[in-house]
All heavy atoms as a GROMACS GRO file, in nm:
protein
  648
    1MET      N    1  10.621   7.766   8.919
    1MET     CA    2  10.496   7.732   8.850
    1MET      C    3  10.529   7.714   8.701
    1MET      O    4  10.588   7.802   8.640
    1MET     CB    5  10.393   7.843   8.870
    1MET     CG    6  10.261   7.816   8.803
    1MET     SD    7  10.131   7.935   8.843
    1MET     CE    8  10.089   7.884   9.008
    2ASN      N    9  10.490   7.598   8.647
    2ASN     CA   10  10.519   7.572   8.506
    2ASN      C   11  10.412   7.635   8.414
    2ASN      O   12  10.315   7.693   8.462
    2ASN     CB   13  10.534   7.422   8.481
    2ASN     CG   14  10.406   7.343   8.505
    2ASN    OD1   15  10.296   7.392   8.481
    2ASN    ND2   16  10.419   7.220   8.550
    3GLU      N   17  10.433   7.623   8.285
    3GLU     CA   18  10.342   7.687   8.188
    3GLU      C   19  10.200   7.633   8.198
    3GLU      O   20  10.104   7.708   8.188
    3GLU     CB   21  10.396   7.670   8.045
    3GLU     CG   22  10.516   7.758   8.015
    3GLU     CD   23  10.492   7.905   8.042
    3GLU    OE1   24  10.389   7.959   7.996
    3GLU    OE2   25  10.577   7.967   8.110
    4PHE      N   26  10.187   7.501   8.216
    4PHE     CA   27  10.053   7.443   8.227
    4PHE      C   28   9.982   7.498   8.351
    4PHE      O   29   9.863   7.533   8.345
    4PHE     CB   30  10.059   7.290   8.233
    4PHE     CG   31   9.923   7.229   8.249
    4PHE    CD1   32   9.837   7.221   8.140
    4PHE    CD2   33   9.880   7.182   8.371
    4PHE    CE1   34   9.709   7.168   8.154
    4PHE    CE2   35   9.754   7.128   8.387
    4PHE     CZ   36   9.669   7.121   8.278
    5GLN      N   37  10.053   7.507   8.462
    5GLN     CA   38   9.993   7.560   8.584
    5GLN      C   39   9.952   7.706   8.566
    5GLN      O   40   9.849   7.749   8.618
    5GLN     CB   41  10.089   7.544   8.702
    5GLN     CG   42  10.107   7.399   8.743
    5GLN     CD   43  10.208   7.380   8.853
    5GLN    OE1   44  10.261   7.475   8.910
    5GLN    NE2   45  10.238   7.255   8.883
    6LYS      N   46  10.028   7.782   8.489
    6LYS     CA   47   9.991   7.921   8.460
    6LYS      C   48   9.863   7.926   8.377
    6LYS      O   49   9.779   8.014   8.395
    6LYS     CB   50  10.105   7.992   8.387
    6LYS     CG   51  10.223   8.021   8.476
    6LYS     CD   52  10.336   8.086   8.399
    6LYS     CE   53  10.459   8.102   8.487
    6LYS     NZ   54  10.574   8.153   8.414
    7GLU      N   55   9.847   7.830   8.286
    7GLU     CA   56   9.725   7.821   8.205
    7GLU      C   57   9.605   7.791   8.295
    7GLU      O   58   9.499   7.853   8.281
    7GLU     CB   59   9.743   7.710   8.101
    7GLU     CG   60   9.628   7.692   8.007
    7GLU     CD   61   9.654   7.580   7.907
    7GLU    OE1   62   9.755   7.587   7.833
    7GLU    OE2   63   9.573   7.486   7.905
    8VAL      N   64   9.622   7.699   8.388
    8VAL     CA   65   9.515   7.667   8.483
    8VAL      C   66   9.483   7.790   8.567
    8VAL      O   67   9.366   7.821   8.591
    8VAL     CB   68   9.554   7.547   8.573
    8VAL    CG1   69   9.452   7.525   8.685
    8VAL    CG2   70   9.569   7.420   8.490
    9LEU      N   71   9.586   7.860   8.610
    9LEU     CA   72   9.567   7.982   8.688
    9LEU      C   73   9.482   8.083   8.612
    9LEU      O   74   9.392   8.146   8.670
    9LEU     CB   75   9.704   8.042   8.724
    9LEU     CG   76   9.704   8.169   8.807
    9LEU    CD1   77   9.643   8.146   8.945
    9LEU    CD2   78   9.845   8.223   8.820
   10ASP      N   79   9.506   8.098   8.482
   10ASP     CA   80   9.426   8.191   8.401
   10ASP      C   81   9.279   8.150   8.397
   10ASP      O   82   9.191   8.235   8.403
   10ASP     CB   83   9.482   8.199   8.259
   10ASP     CG   84   9.607   8.285   8.251
   10ASP    OD1   85   9.628   8.370   8.340
   10ASP    OD2   86   9.684   8.268   8.154
   11ILE      N   87   9.254   8.021   8.388
   11ILE     CA   88   9.116   7.971   8.387
   11ILE      C   89   9.049   8.002   8.522
   11ILE      O   90   8.934   8.047   8.527
   11ILE     CB   91   9.111   7.821   8.357
   11ILE    CG1   92   9.156   7.796   8.213
   11ILE    CG2   93   8.972   7.762   8.382
   11ILE    CD1   94   9.185   7.652   8.180
   12LEU      N   95   9.122   7.980   8.631
   12LEU     CA   96   9.067   8.009   8.764
   12LEU      C   97   9.038   8.158   8.779
   12LEU      O   98   8.935   8.196   8.834
   12LEU     CB   99   9.165   7.962   8.872
   12LEU     CG  100   9.186   7.810   8.880
   12LEU    CD1  101   9.299   7.778   8.977
   12LEU    CD2  102   9.059   7.738   8.919
   13LYS      N  103   9.127   8.242   8.730
   13LYS     CA  104   9.105   8.387   8.737
   13LYS      C  105   8.980   8.426   8.658
   13LYS      O  106   8.897   8.503   8.706
   13LYS     CB  107   9.226   8.462   8.681
   13LYS     CG  108   9.346   8.461   8.770
   13LYS     CD  109   9.460   8.538   8.703
   13LYS     CE  110   9.585   8.544   8.785
   13LYS     NZ  111   9.692   8.621   8.717
   14ASP      N  112   8.968   8.372   8.536
   14ASP     CA  113   8.851   8.404   8.454
   14ASP      C  114   8.722   8.362   8.523
   14ASP      O  115   8.622   8.436   8.522
   14ASP     CB  116   8.860   8.334   8.317
   14ASP     CG  117   8.969   8.393   8.228
   14ASP    OD1  118   9.017   8.504   8.256
   14ASP    OD2  119   9.006   8.325   8.130
   15LYS      N  120   8.723   8.245   8.586
   15LYS     CA  121   8.603   8.196   8.654
   15LYS      C  122   8.573   8.283   8.777
   15LYS      O  123   8.456   8.310   8.806
   15LYS     CB  124   8.622   8.049   8.694
   15LYS     CG  125   8.491   7.980   8.724
   15LYS     CD  126   8.404   7.975   8.600
   15LYS     CE  127   8.273   7.908   8.627
   15LYS     NZ  128   8.184   7.912   8.510
   16ALA      N  129   8.676   8.329   8.848
   16ALA     CA  130   8.654   8.415   8.965
   16ALA      C  131   8.592   8.548   8.924
   16ALA      O  132   8.506   8.601   8.993
   16ALA     CB  133   8.786   8.439   9.038
   17VAL      N  134   8.634   8.599   8.809
   17VAL     CA  135   8.575   8.723   8.757
   17VAL      C  136   8.428   8.698   8.725
   17VAL      O  137   8.340   8.778   8.760
   17VAL     CB  138   8.651   8.773   8.632
   17VAL    CG1  139   8.576   8.884   8.562
   17VAL    CG2  140   8.792   8.818   8.670
   18GLU      N  141   8.400   8.586   8.661
   18GLU     CA  142   8.262   8.552   8.623
   18GLU      C  143   8.173   8.531   8.745
   18GLU      O  144   8.061   8.582   8.751
   18GLU     CB  145   8.264   8.425   8.537
   18GLU     CG  146   8.128   8.379   8.492
   18GLU     CD  147   8.136   8.246   8.416
   18GLU    OE1  148   8.232   8.225   8.340
   18GLU    OE2  149   8.045   8.164   8.437
   19ILE      N  150   8.220   8.454   8.842
   19ILE     CA  151   8.138   8.419   8.959
   19ILE      C  152   8.123   8.536   9.056
   19ILE      O  153   8.013   8.566   9.103
   19ILE     CB  154   8.197   8.298   9.035
   19ILE    CG1  155   8.196   8.173   8.948
   19ILE    CG2  156   8.119   8.272   9.163
   19ILE    CD1  157   8.274   8.057   9.010
   20PHE      N  158   8.234   8.600   9.088
   20PHE     CA  159   8.236   8.699   9.197
   20PHE      C  160   8.248   8.843   9.150
   20PHE      O  161   8.243   8.934   9.232
   20PHE     CB  162   8.352   8.669   9.293
   20PHE     CG  163   8.343   8.534   9.359
   20PHE    CD1  164   8.423   8.430   9.317
   20PHE    CD2  165   8.253   8.512   9.462
   20PHE    CE1  166   8.414   8.305   9.376
   20PHE    CE2  167   8.243   8.388   9.521
   20PHE     CZ  168   8.324   8.284   9.478
   21GLY      N  169   8.271   8.863   9.020
   21GLY     CA  170   8.294   8.998   8.972
   21GLY      C  171   8.426   9.054   9.023
   21GLY      O  172   8.442   9.175   9.036
   22ALA      N  173   8.519   8.964   9.052
   22ALA     CA  174   8.650   9.005   9.105
   22ALA      C  175   8.728   9.083   8.999
   22ALA      O  176   8.707   9.065   8.879
   22ALA     CB  177   8.729   8.881   9.147
   23ASP      N  178   8.816   9.168   9.045
   23ASP     CA  179   8.906   9.241   8.957
   23ASP      C  180   9.019   9.146   8.917
   23ASP      O  181   9.096   9.102   9.002
   23ASP     CB  182   8.963   9.363   9.031
   23ASP     CG  183   9.068   9.438   8.951
   23ASP    OD1  184   9.077   9.418   8.828
   23ASP    OD2  185   9.142   9.517   9.012
   24ARG      N  186   9.026   9.112   8.788
   24ARG     CA  187   9.122   9.012   8.741
   24ARG      C  188   9.265   9.049   8.779
   24ARG      O  189   9.345   8.964   8.812
   24ARG     CB  190   9.111   8.992   8.589
   24ARG     CG  191   9.184   8.868   8.542
   24ARG     CD  192   9.160   8.846   8.393
   24ARG     NE  193   9.184   8.711   8.351
   24ARG     CZ  194   9.303   8.651   8.349
   24ARG    NH1  195   9.410   8.716   8.392
   24ARG    NH2  196   9.317   8.528   8.307
   25ASP      N  197   9.297   9.178   8.776
   25ASP     CA  198   9.433   9.223   8.808
   25ASP      C  199   9.469   9.201   8.955
   25ASP      O  200   9.587   9.197   8.990
   25ASP     CB  201   9.451   9.370   8.772
   25ASP     CG  202   9.444   9.394   8.622
   25ASP    OD1  203   9.474   9.300   8.544
   25ASP    OD2  204   9.409   9.507   8.582
   26SER      N  205   9.369   9.187   9.039
   26SER     CA  206   9.396   9.166   9.182
   26SER      C  207   9.413   9.018   9.216
   26SER      O  208   9.451   8.984   9.328
   26SER     CB  209   9.284   9.225   9.267
   26SER     OG  210   9.166   9.146   9.254
   27LEU      N  211   9.385   8.930   9.120
   27LEU     CA  212   9.395   8.786   9.143
   27LEU      C  213   9.535   8.737   9.110
   27LEU      O  214   9.597   8.784   9.014
   27LEU     CB  215   9.292   8.712   9.058
   27LEU     CG  216   9.146   8.754   9.080
   27LEU    CD1  217   9.057   8.689   8.976
   27LEU    CD2  218   9.101   8.719   9.220
   28SER      N  219   9.583   8.641   9.189
   28SER     CA  220   9.717   8.587   9.167
   28SER      C  221   9.720   8.440   9.208
   28SER      O  222   9.619   8.385   9.252
   28SER     CB  223   9.820   8.664   9.250
   28SER     OG  224   9.804   8.631   9.388
   29ALA      N  225   9.837   8.382   9.196
   29ALA     CA  226   9.855   8.243   9.238
   29ALA      C  227   9.824   8.227   9.387
   29ALA      O  228   9.780   8.121   9.431
   29ALA     CB  229   9.997   8.196   9.208
   30GLU      N  230   9.845   8.332   9.463
   30GLU     CA  231   9.824   8.326   9.608
   30GLU      C  232   9.682   8.363   9.650
   30GLU      O  233   9.652   8.366   9.769
   30GLU     CB  234   9.925   8.415   9.679
   30GLU     CG  235  10.069   8.369   9.656
   30GLU     CD  236  10.091   8.220   9.683
   30GLU    OE1  237  10.047   8.171   9.789
   30GLU    OE2  238  10.150   8.153   9.597
   31THR      N  239   9.594   8.387   9.555
   31THR     CA  240   9.454   8.416   9.588
   31THR      C  241   9.394   8.296   9.660
   31THR      O  242   9.404   8.183   9.614
   31THR     CB  243   9.373   8.447   9.460
   31THR    OG1  244   9.426   8.565   9.399
   31THR    CG2  245   9.226   8.468   9.492
   32SER      N  246   9.333   8.322   9.774
   32SER     CA  247   9.270   8.218   9.855
   32SER      C  248   9.123   8.205   9.815
   32SER      O  249   9.051   8.305   9.808
   32SER     CB  250   9.280   8.253  10.003
   32SER     OG  251   9.195   8.170  10.080
   33PHE      N  252   9.081   8.081   9.791
   33PHE     CA  253   8.941   8.056   9.756
   33PHE      C  254   8.848   8.108   9.866
   33PHE      O  255   8.747   8.172   9.835
   33PHE     CB  256   8.916   7.906   9.735
   33PHE     CG  257   8.970   7.853   9.606
   33PHE    CD1  258   9.087   7.778   9.604
   33PHE    CD2  259   8.905   7.876   9.486
   33PHE    CE1  260   9.137   7.728   9.486
   33PHE    CE2  261   8.954   7.826   9.367
   33PHE     CZ  262   9.071   7.751   9.366
   34VAL      N  263   8.880   8.080   9.991
   34VAL     CA  264   8.791   8.117  10.101
   34VAL      C  265   8.820   8.256  10.154
   34VAL      O  266   8.730   8.340  10.162
   34VAL     CB  267   8.800   8.012  10.215
   34VAL    CG1  268   8.716   8.056  10.335
   34VAL    CG2  269   8.754   7.875  10.165
   35ASP      N  270   8.945   8.282  10.190
   35ASP     CA  271   8.978   8.410  10.255
   35ASP      C  272   8.960   8.529  10.162
   35ASP      O  273   8.912   8.634  10.204
   35ASP     CB  274   9.121   8.408  10.308
   35ASP     CG  275   9.140   8.307  10.420
   35ASP    OD1  276   9.039   8.269  10.484
   35ASP    OD2  277   9.255   8.265  10.444
   36ASP      N  278   9.000   8.515  10.035
   36ASP     CA  279   8.992   8.628   9.942
   36ASP      C  280   8.859   8.636   9.867
   36ASP      O  281   8.809   8.744   9.841
   36ASP     CB  282   9.107   8.623   9.841
   36ASP     CG  283   9.243   8.640   9.906
   36ASP    OD1  284   9.252   8.711  10.008
   36ASP    OD2  285   9.340   8.580   9.857
   37LEU      N  286   8.806   8.520   9.830
   37LEU     CA  287   8.684   8.519   9.748
   37LEU      C  288   8.558   8.481   9.825
   37LEU      O  289   8.448   8.504   9.777
   37LEU     CB  290   8.702   8.422   9.631
   37LEU     CG  291   8.814   8.458   9.533
   37LEU    CD1  292   8.829   8.349   9.428
   37LEU    CD2  293   8.788   8.592   9.467
   38GLY      N  294   8.574   8.420   9.941
   38GLY     CA  295   8.457   8.377  10.018
   38GLY      C  296   8.385   8.259   9.955
   38GLY      O  297   8.262   8.249   9.966
   39CYS      N  298   8.460   8.172   9.890
   39CYS     CA  299   8.400   8.056   9.822
   39CYS      C  300   8.325   7.966   9.917
   39CYS      O  301   8.367   7.942  10.029
   39CYS     CB  302   8.509   7.972   9.755
   39CYS     SG  303   8.562   8.034   9.597
   40LYS      N  304   8.217   7.915   9.866
   40LYS     CA  305   8.140   7.811   9.933
   40LYS      C  306   8.152   7.686   9.845
   40LYS      O  307   8.205   7.692   9.735
   40LYS     CB  308   7.995   7.855   9.946
   40LYS     CG  309   7.981   7.987  10.021
   40LYS     CD  310   7.849   7.998  10.088
   40LYS     CE  311   7.828   8.127  10.162
   40LYS     NZ  312   7.928   8.176  10.248
   41SER      N  313   8.102   7.574   9.891
   41SER     CA  314   8.113   7.449   9.816
   41SER      C  315   8.059   7.461   9.675
   41SER      O  316   8.118   7.409   9.580
   41SER     CB  317   8.040   7.336   9.889
   41SER     OG  318   8.105   7.306  10.009
   42VAL      N  319   7.948   7.530   9.659
   42VAL     CA  320   7.888   7.545   9.526
   42VAL      C  321   7.983   7.618   9.431
   42VAL      O  322   7.990   7.586   9.313
   42VAL     CB  323   7.750   7.614   9.533
   42VAL    CG1  324   7.764   7.759   9.576
   42VAL    CG2  325   7.679   7.604   9.401
   43ASN      N  326   8.060   7.712   9.484
   43ASN     CA  327   8.156   7.784   9.400
   43ASN      C  328   8.272   7.695   9.359
   43ASN      O  329   8.320   7.704   9.245
   43ASN     CB  330   8.209   7.908   9.473
   43ASN     CG  331   8.099   8.002   9.516
   43ASN    OD1  332   8.089   8.035   9.634
   43ASN    ND2  333   8.013   8.044   9.425
   44ILE      N  334   8.316   7.609   9.450
   44ILE     CA  335   8.424   7.515   9.415
   44ILE      C  336   8.377   7.422   9.304
   44ILE      O  337   8.453   7.390   9.212
   44ILE     CB  338   8.470   7.436   9.540
   44ILE    CG1  339   8.524   7.530   9.648
   44ILE    CG2  340   8.574   7.331   9.502
   44ILE    CD1  341   8.645   7.612   9.606
   45VAL      N  342   8.251   7.382   9.308
   45VAL     CA  343   8.194   7.299   9.201
   45VAL      C  344   8.200   7.375   9.069
   45VAL      O  345   8.232   7.318   8.964
   45VAL     CB  346   8.048   7.257   9.233
   45VAL    CG1  347   7.981   7.192   9.114
   45VAL    CG2  348   8.046   7.164   9.353
   46GLN      N  349   8.174   7.505   9.072
   46GLN     CA  350   8.181   7.587   8.950
   46GLN      C  351   8.323   7.593   8.896
   46GLN      O  352   8.344   7.584   8.775
   46GLN     CB  353   8.128   7.728   8.978
   46GLN     CG  354   7.979   7.732   9.004
   46GLN     CD  355   7.931   7.868   9.048
   46GLN    OE1  356   7.976   7.921   9.150
   46GLN    NE2  357   7.841   7.925   8.971
   47PHE      N  358   8.421   7.607   8.983
   47PHE     CA  359   8.561   7.607   8.940
   47PHE      C  360   8.597   7.470   8.881
   47PHE      O  361   8.661   7.462   8.776
   47PHE     CB  362   8.655   7.640   9.056
   47PHE     CG  363   8.664   7.786   9.088
   47PHE    CD1  364   8.604   7.839   9.202
   47PHE    CD2  365   8.733   7.874   9.006
   47PHE    CE1  366   8.613   7.973   9.233
   47PHE    CE2  367   8.742   8.009   9.034
   47PHE     CZ  368   8.681   8.059   9.148
   48ALA      N  369   8.556   7.363   8.949
   48ALA     CA  370   8.585   7.228   8.900
   48ALA      C  371   8.522   7.206   8.763
   48ALA      O  372   8.585   7.151   8.672
   48ALA     CB  373   8.534   7.123   9.000
   49SER      N  374   8.401   7.252   8.746
   49SER     CA  375   8.330   7.238   8.618
   49SER      C  376   8.403   7.312   8.506
   49SER      O  377   8.416   7.260   8.394
   49SER     CB  378   8.187   7.290   8.633
   49SER     OG  379   8.118   7.281   8.512
   50ALA      N  380   8.452   7.432   8.535
   50ALA     CA  381   8.525   7.510   8.434
   50ALA      C  382   8.651   7.435   8.391
   50ALA      O  383   8.684   7.430   8.272
   50ALA     CB  384   8.561   7.647   8.490
   51LEU      N  385   8.721   7.375   8.487
   51LEU     CA  386   8.842   7.299   8.455
   51LEU      C  387   8.808   7.172   8.377
   51LEU      O  388   8.880   7.134   8.284
   51LEU     CB  389   8.919   7.267   8.582
   51LEU     CG  390   8.977   7.389   8.654
   51LEU    CD1  391   9.025   7.351   8.794
   51LEU    CD2  392   9.089   7.451   8.573
   52GLU      N  393   8.700   7.107   8.416
   52GLU     CA  394   8.656   6.986   8.344
   52GLU      C  395   8.622   7.019   8.199
   52GLU      O  396   8.658   6.945   8.108
   52GLU     CB  397   8.535   6.923   8.414
   52GLU     CG  398   8.569   6.856   8.543
   52GLU     CD  399   8.448   6.803   8.619
   52GLU    OE1  400   8.332   6.838   8.583
   52GLU    OE2  401   8.470   6.728   8.713
   53ASP      N  402   8.552   7.129   8.179
   53ASP     CA  403   8.516   7.171   8.043
   53ASP      C  404   8.639   7.200   7.959
   53ASP      O  405   8.645   7.164   7.842
   53ASP     CB  406   8.426   7.295   8.046
   53ASP     CG  407   8.287   7.266   8.100
   53ASP    OD1  408   8.250   7.148   8.114
   53ASP    OD2  409   8.216   7.364   8.131
   54GLU      N  410   8.738   7.263   8.019
   54GLU     CA  411   8.859   7.301   7.947
   54GLU      C  412   8.946   7.180   7.911
   54GLU      O  413   8.997   7.169   7.800
   54GLU     CB  414   8.942   7.399   8.029
   54GLU     CG  415   9.068   7.446   7.962
   54GLU     CD  416   9.046   7.534   7.840
   54GLU    OE1  417   8.941   7.600   7.831
   54GLU    OE2  418   9.135   7.535   7.753
   55TYR      N  419   8.961   7.089   8.005
   55TYR     CA  420   9.056   6.979   7.986
   55TYR      C  421   8.991   6.843   7.961
   55TYR      O  422   9.061   6.744   7.943
   55TYR     CB  423   9.151   6.971   8.106
   55TYR     CG  424   9.232   7.097   8.118
   55TYR    CD1  425   9.212   7.184   8.224
   55TYR    CD2  426   9.326   7.132   8.022
   55TYR    CE1  427   9.285   7.303   8.234
   55TYR    CE2  428   9.397   7.250   8.030
   55TYR     CZ  429   9.377   7.334   8.137
   55TYR     OH  430   9.447   7.450   8.147
   56GLU      N  431   8.858   6.840   7.959
   56GLU     CA  432   8.783   6.716   7.934
   56GLU      C  433   8.831   6.602   8.022
   56GLU      O  434   8.860   6.491   7.977
   56GLU     CB  435   8.792   6.678   7.786
   56GLU     CG  436   8.728   6.784   7.696
   56GLU     CD  437   8.734   6.750   7.549
   56GLU    OE1  438   8.783   6.641   7.513
   56GLU    OE2  439   8.691   6.834   7.470
   57VAL      N  440   8.840   6.633   8.150
   57VAL     CA  441   8.881   6.536   8.250
   57VAL      C  442   8.802   6.564   8.378
   57VAL      O  443   8.761   6.678   8.401
   57VAL     CB  444   9.034   6.546   8.278
   57VAL    CG1  445   9.070   6.679   8.338
   57VAL    CG2  446   9.083   6.431   8.362
   58GLU      N  447   8.778   6.461   8.456
   58GLU     CA  448   8.704   6.480   8.580
   58GLU      C  449   8.793   6.545   8.685
   58GLU      O  450   8.906   6.501   8.708
   58GLU     CB  451   8.652   6.347   8.633
   58GLU     CG  452   8.566   6.363   8.756
   58GLU     CD  453   8.509   6.232   8.807
   58GLU    OE1  454   8.509   6.133   8.732
   58GLU    OE2  455   8.465   6.229   8.922
   59VAL      N  456   8.744   6.652   8.745
   59VAL     CA  457   8.814   6.719   8.854
   59VAL      C  458   8.726   6.706   8.978
   59VAL      O  459   8.626   6.776   8.990
   59VAL     CB  460   8.839   6.869   8.822
   59VAL    CG1  461   8.908   6.939   8.939
   59VAL    CG2  462   8.920   6.885   8.693
   60PRO      N  463   8.758   6.612   9.066
   60PRO     CA  464   8.673   6.590   9.184
   60PRO      C  465   8.670   6.715   9.273
   60PRO      O  466   8.773   6.760   9.321
   60PRO     CB  467   8.741   6.474   9.257
   60PRO     CG  468   8.840   6.418   9.162
   60PRO     CD  469   8.872   6.524   9.063
   61PHE      N  470   8.551   6.769   9.289
   61PHE     CA  471   8.542   6.896   9.361
   61PHE      C  472   8.583   6.879   9.508
   61PHE      O  473   8.634   6.973   9.568
   61PHE     CB  474   8.403   6.959   9.346
   61PHE     CG  475   8.306   6.928   9.455
   61PHE    CD1  476   8.294   7.012   9.564
   61PHE    CD2  477   8.225   6.817   9.448
   61PHE    CE1  478   8.204   6.984   9.666
   61PHE    CE2  479   8.134   6.789   9.548
   61PHE     CZ  480   8.125   6.873   9.658
   62MET      N  481   8.566   6.762   9.565
   62MET     CA  482   8.608   6.741   9.704
   62MET      C  483   8.759   6.751   9.717
   62MET      O  484   8.810   6.801   9.818
   62MET     CB  485   8.558   6.607   9.758
   62MET     CG  486   8.407   6.601   9.779
   62MET     SD  487   8.344   6.728   9.891
   62MET     CE  488   8.407   6.670  10.046
   63GLN      N  489   8.831   6.708   9.616
   63GLN     CA  490   8.977   6.721   9.615
   63GLN      C  491   9.015   6.867   9.590
   63GLN      O  492   9.104   6.920   9.655
   63GLN     CB  493   9.039   6.632   9.508
   63GLN     CG  494   9.024   6.484   9.536
   63GLN     CD  495   9.103   6.443   9.658
   63GLN    OE1  496   9.056   6.453   9.771
   63GLN    NE2  497   9.224   6.398   9.637
   64LEU      N  498   8.947   6.931   9.495
   64LEU     CA  499   8.974   7.071   9.466
   64LEU      C  500   8.943   7.158   9.588
   64LEU      O  501   9.011   7.255   9.615
   64LEU     CB  502   8.892   7.117   9.345
   64LEU     CG  503   8.925   7.254   9.289
   64LEU    CD1  504   9.069   7.258   9.237
   64LEU    CD2  505   8.829   7.291   9.177
   65ASN      N  506   8.843   7.118   9.664
   65ASN     CA  507   8.801   7.191   9.783
   65ASN      C  508   8.912   7.194   9.889
   65ASN      O  509   8.915   7.284   9.972
   65ASN     CB  510   8.674   7.128   9.840
   65ASN     CG  511   8.603   7.219   9.938
   65ASN    OD1  512   8.599   7.340   9.921
   65ASN    ND2  513   8.547   7.160  10.042
   66LYS      N  514   9.003   7.099   9.885
   66LYS     CA  515   9.114   7.094   9.980
   66LYS      C  516   9.224   7.195   9.944
   66LYS      O  517   9.311   7.223  10.026
   66LYS     CB  518   9.173   6.953   9.985
   66LYS     CG  519   9.077   6.852  10.043
   66LYS     CD  520   9.137   6.713  10.041
   66LYS     CE  521   9.035   6.611  10.092
   66LYS     NZ  522   9.088   6.475  10.086
   67CYS      N  523   9.220   7.247   9.823
   67CYS     CA  524   9.320   7.346   9.779
   67CYS      C  525   9.286   7.482   9.840
   67CYS      O  526   9.173   7.528   9.828
   67CYS     CB  527   9.322   7.356   9.627
   67CYS     SG  528   9.367   7.202   9.545
   68LYS      N  529   9.384   7.542   9.902
   68LYS     CA  530   9.359   7.672   9.967
   68LYS      C  531   9.373   7.789   9.870
   68LYS      O  532   9.300   7.886   9.878
   68LYS     CB  533   9.454   7.690  10.084
   68LYS     CG  534   9.430   7.589  10.196
   68LYS     CD  535   9.504   7.628  10.321
   68LYS     CE  536   9.490   7.530  10.433
   68LYS     NZ  537   9.360   7.485  10.467
   69THR      N  538   9.469   7.780   9.778
   69THR     CA  539   9.496   7.891   9.687
   69THR      C  540   9.486   7.847   9.542
   69THR      O  541   9.482   7.728   9.512
   69THR     CB  542   9.638   7.948   9.709
   69THR    OG1  543   9.733   7.848   9.672
   69THR    CG2  544   9.660   7.992   9.854
   70PHE      N  545   9.486   7.945   9.453
   70PHE     CA  546   9.486   7.914   9.310
   70PHE      C  547   9.610   7.833   9.272
   70PHE      O  548   9.602   7.743   9.189
   70PHE     CB  549   9.481   8.043   9.228
   70PHE     CG  550   9.345   8.108   9.218
   70PHE    CD1  551   9.236   8.061   9.288
   70PHE    CD2  552   9.327   8.218   9.138
   70PHE    CE1  553   9.112   8.121   9.277
   70PHE    CE2  554   9.203   8.280   9.126
   70PHE     CZ  555   9.095   8.231   9.196
   71ALA      N  556   9.724   7.864   9.334
   71ALA     CA  557   9.847   7.789   9.305
   71ALA      C  558   9.831   7.643   9.345
   71ALA      O  559   9.873   7.553   9.271
   71ALA     CB  560   9.966   7.851   9.377
   72ASP      N  561   9.769   7.618   9.461
   72ASP     CA  562   9.745   7.481   9.505
   72ASP      C  563   9.656   7.408   9.405
   72ASP      O  564   9.680   7.291   9.371
   72ASP     CB  565   9.675   7.478   9.642
   72ASP     CG  566   9.760   7.534   9.755
   72ASP    OD1  567   9.883   7.541   9.741
   72ASP    OD2  568   9.701   7.571   9.859
   73ALA      N  569   9.554   7.475   9.357
   73ALA     CA  570   9.461   7.415   9.261
   73ALA      C  571   9.530   7.387   9.128
   73ALA      O  572   9.509   7.281   9.067
   73ALA     CB  573   9.340   7.505   9.240
   74ALA      N  574   9.614   7.479   9.083
   74ALA     CA  575   9.686   7.460   8.957
   74ALA      C  576   9.780   7.340   8.966
   74ALA      O  577   9.788   7.258   8.873
   74ALA     CB  578   9.764   7.586   8.921
   75LYS      N  579   9.847   7.326   9.080
   75LYS     CA  580   9.936   7.212   9.100
   75LYS      C  581   9.855   7.083   9.107
   75LYS      O  582   9.894   6.981   9.049
   75LYS     CB  583  10.019   7.229   9.227
   75LYS     CG  584  10.119   7.114   9.247
   75LYS     CD  585  10.206   7.137   9.368
   75LYS     CE  586  10.309   7.030   9.390
   75LYS     NZ  587  10.283   6.897   9.342
   76PHE      N  588   9.742   7.086   9.175
   76PHE     CA  589   9.656   6.968   9.184
   76PHE      C  590   9.612   6.922   9.046
   76PHE      O  591   9.621   6.803   9.014
   76PHE     CB  592   9.533   6.997   9.271
   76PHE     CG  593   9.425   6.896   9.258
   76PHE    CD1  594   9.440   6.769   9.313
   76PHE    CD2  595   9.309   6.925   9.188
   76PHE    CE1  596   9.339   6.674   9.298
   76PHE    CE2  597   9.208   6.830   9.174
   76PHE     CZ  598   9.225   6.704   9.231
   77VAL      N  599   9.566   7.012   8.961
   77VAL     CA  600   9.521   6.976   8.826
   77VAL      C  601   9.638   6.924   8.745
   77VAL      O  602   9.626   6.823   8.674
   77VAL     CB  603   9.452   7.097   8.756
   77VAL    CG1  604   9.423   7.065   8.611
   77VAL    CG2  605   9.324   7.134   8.830
   78ASP      N  606   9.752   6.989   8.754
   78ASP     CA  607   9.872   6.944   8.683
   78ASP      C  608   9.909   6.802   8.726
   78ASP      O  609   9.933   6.715   8.641
   78ASP     CB  610   9.988   7.041   8.711
   78ASP     CG  611  10.110   7.015   8.624
   78ASP    OD1  612  10.099   6.941   8.523
   78ASP    OD2  613  10.217   7.070   8.655
   79ASP      N  614   9.912   6.777   8.855
   79ASP     CA  615   9.946   6.644   8.906
   79ASP      C  616   9.842   6.540   8.861
   79ASP      O  617   9.878   6.429   8.823
   79ASP     CB  618   9.956   6.645   9.059
   79ASP     CG  619  10.076   6.722   9.110
   79ASP    OD1  620  10.166   6.754   9.030
   79ASP    OD2  621  10.079   6.752   9.232
   80ALA      N  622   9.715   6.577   8.866
   80ALA     CA  623   9.608   6.483   8.830
   80ALA      C  624   9.616   6.445   8.680
   80ALA      O  625   9.594   6.329   8.644
   80ALA     CB  626   9.471   6.543   8.859
   81LEU      N  627   9.650   6.540   8.596
   81LEU     CA  628   9.658   6.512   8.453
   81LEU      C  629   9.789   6.444   8.415
   81LEU      O  630   9.798   6.385   8.307
   81LEU     CB  631   9.640   6.640   8.373
   81LEU     CG  632   9.501   6.700   8.376
   81LEU    CD1  633   9.496   6.832   8.300
   81LEU    CD2  634   9.397   6.604   8.321
   82SER      N  635   9.887   6.450   8.504
   82SER     CA  636  10.016   6.387   8.476
   82SER      C  637  10.016   6.238   8.509
   82SER      O  638  10.109   6.167   8.474
   82SER     CB  639  10.127   6.456   8.557
   82SER     OG  640  10.139   6.590   8.516
   83MET      N  641   9.916   6.192   8.580
   83MET     CA  642   9.910   6.051   8.622
   83MET      C  643   9.887   5.960   8.504
   83MET      O  644   9.826   5.985   8.411
   83MET     CB  645   9.802   6.030   8.726
   83MET     CG  646   9.834   6.095   8.856
   83MET     SD  647   9.698   6.061   8.972
   83MET     CE  648   9.767   6.131   9.118
   0.00000   0.00000   0.00000
């Protein structure tokens, strides 16, 4: 995981704490949106919105919804911004 992906991971962790009241220390790159957090589509939209606000770029929530873990999402954002 590169530095940019770690930055994205931090944003995802902060949003998970805000949305779910999750313990930030228990969150990692391997945190699963569905299995660990119980995310629904509306929650994925919230994560996408947080990333859009941070990077001023559109993050299609349907694409983000395909990411199973925070690491998958960080890689997706990195790849999308690298295009």
